[in-house]
C-alpha positions in Angstrom: 0.0 0.0 0.0 1.3 3.5 -0.9 1.9 5.9 2.0 0.5 9.2 0.6 1.9 11.1 3.6 5.4 10.2 2.5 4.8 11.5 -1.0 3.3 14.7 0.3 6.4 15.2 2.5 8.7 14.6 -0.4 6.8 17.0 -2.6 7.1 19.7 0.0 10.9 19.1 0.2 11.4 19.4 -3.6 11.7 23.2 -4.1 14.3 24.8 -6.3 15.6 28.3 -6.4 15.8 30.0 -9.8 19.6 29.5 -9.9 19.1 25.7 -9.1 16.5 25.4 -11.8 18.9 27.0 -14.4 21.6 24.6 -13.4 19.3 21.6 -13.6 18.2 22.6 -17.1 21.9 22.5 -18.2 22.2 18.8 -17.2 22.1 15.9 -19.7 19.4 13.3 -19.6 21.9 10.8 -18.2 22.9 13.2 -15.4 19.2 13.8 -14.5 18.5 10.1 -14.3 21.5 9.6 -12.0 20.2 12.4 -9.7 16.7 10.9 -9.7 18.0 7.4 -8.9 20.3 8.8 -6.1 17.3 10.6 -4.5 15.1 7.5 -4.8 17.8 5.4 -3.1 18.0 8.0 -0.2 14.2 8.0 0.1 14.1 4.2 0.2 16.8 4.0 2.8 15.0 6.6 5.0 11.7 4.8 4.6 13.2 1.5 5.6 14.8 3.0 8.7 11.6 4.5 9.8 9.7 1.1 9.6 
């Protein structure tokens, strides 16, 4: 079952400044995927620790 509170918390934490957004737009597809996978790994580890 999906914990919607976890997704709401993650959504609140994902906020970028204008400067960060410009830097993110400069990244290649591969770099973006690496960032996403890295964040998903952190989220999974944090979720497992809290259970």
